Steps between C-alpha positions, in 0.01 A plus 500: 500500500380867451665723245272790595390577854226746604450644158207732442487558118175633365473241226129561412579870440651383169218279397381718223827534308530118508141443401562743216806305387305183516213636283760623239682161495174303486363727221822479301514123535136448410532731195814314393324166532201625306706658225797268450393200706720265699803317355392149588766244513485151349318362796187713428496568120640166376803449277860373501780652700858400424805617687819485299861558608761603247879486511518869401274801518173387343417661160131585592411636156639200323316259732181676461530511122591125483207399718243732322568293182418161656273563804128567459360802688666789682856438623665690789868487569614665826864548599564485873705800555558420864645172387719628222802315633296168455394593145142376543190587300131408542296409195122504529225423254131530521267225397132477425475123455608223731635278213739777401700475824743215403518629141622836614738355756671291229491796255674719755781240554535445128527862431780542759684184359473630144613846581782436757572122472641268228185324362685395182791329670284190597655514847316515833496810703661408834382820679128421433492110471306288736642185678335259262601694198873487597473125587347420169755716318817378667429126536603379149775758434668405847490134397656570165776706664583203713369649823335211673219624725199305626156665508527575868858652451367698199206631702729611779740671272210691336352582847851640611525707182154660543575558873826671415315708230211610729716585800610866561692677385408342157136472595414317176743661262842334409708727292787259410553126491817545714281574785374128504842366595400520870193273447539173683588211260603730214784377277642583157269261316188637655607862445582431127149334460331797667682741265400289193131449592415826692543873472472779767215753410556848656167484681325277750121476548477526882132412535174519310154569659174449315147583609189472283271795458206329681719406793627860511150650514403244778810598702414870462146441627620296793774769595216763510274272710788411736565867571127570557450199723796602712362848543144372579637258763707770675189730493300242686777436753574861587118585513464221746805590707439877503216688329386481149635841415846386607474200264375725215788743557754231499366339188479832319868569597600151361302544192669846464841330530403242234369757247799727530749208474328356195467853348880548537547172302287658225682831516845349482387216265623220727391145431219377725514126570422242763808611718363853511161367623689314771672831591164683502340248732804519723473878504120485586582282798797714599303823481209346689720386769645855544158649506370250752785589744406862476131431544567281795698763675221755431253269657725454810559877537136576478439317820727753682434813294124508477482884530764568238402566138548199269758667291719549812455130585599397148807714501612350826436153369710558188784648709495197739535265193752707321797301608334168394408648157841634426670181600278266310435719187851630496686170520260334255548799259877463513466130413268554202721789378795264487274248326398757251861612414669158507217252470515472113233522228299200627437664836485865372120524485454328829747728672366806333153419626641461861702832483191690394258324714705534822523879458133548409386240765694656778360858451153366420452350847560838662371745236216308329356240740512711811345814341208284366412399843551846629273660234231237572501561872502881456211467266313264745570743793357799305202290396435404870526857613260617256255230583528591875456868436187427291365268771569761774319770292202278439488401875494855630154617643327763284347808659196654348505879460252699717229639291363831586131562495398761248407834657217702381549862407323747746288740330 
């Protein structure tokens, strides 16, 4: 399927504006990374990350104040504006010692319970209780209430309760005991016991991630090495399949895509984590594939257009692959835009990297990789011409000027 037929756009005519834009974006990104640095996620800098869902709009300032009193180190509380209907916040702490991980995790949970729960009631928080905690808490009270349940029956009852709690639309947050009436096996005796022994906190700790500082530093090093190894492997492959200058041009274009994308993360203060590295490696392969398609078409056209200037051949190759570029890049871009808008906070850094990378990677194949090859061949041609001119001049026979014999003056 061809969207465009027999096009003849002079793409390389616009190489300098795009190269200028690339230089500006690269310089801005490198400057931002040098001045303000990168906002590394938990994966790379180490620490604890806790996602919490509230029954109402999360009071971010109150949460931050409560955590700052109990948690050691810097505390960051982010309200996901794109998930305001779900009332979720992300709490992040930085750690310098491995042994502080579990201490901070417990301190974060205790601070939330003290501020928003009922710690003085002696009851168990049903919205944040584990299966074993519920079993231990309900076993004796149910027996005293005359509800005869064997251990397997009690385990099934608790499992059904937690499954009901964690299933959407509740997603971990029960706002009233009356909602539990639809749980299998629920009766009046069990409901009364639950109300006596448990309470419903207005928050639910969705998940907790913890990474030690040493592990974070190691992951950071491995991420950089993975990107460099990928670029080196592609350089070898393209240099073997085409010429070394084609491989160098493609790798510089991919490195250009990576620098600009990471620079945009620094400029917009987006979190850089392992999912972003996965996106960057995806973009490296995506951009490289697009570049190889254009280079392969250039190689094919050179067989039939030997007398044409290289720039004309390159423009023809880009026009011939235009439909393929628009279909692949365009459809992928629509997908990642949808992921960026509706994918949620967990996928937001990943989709942001893909959105930026697809835009930059698509134009770099045409306006960065191809001009590098063009500049090199033009330089090599001029050098060959100068060498030939110099050789021709040196090989030309020299003619000695005829010397006239001196004449004597006649007196």
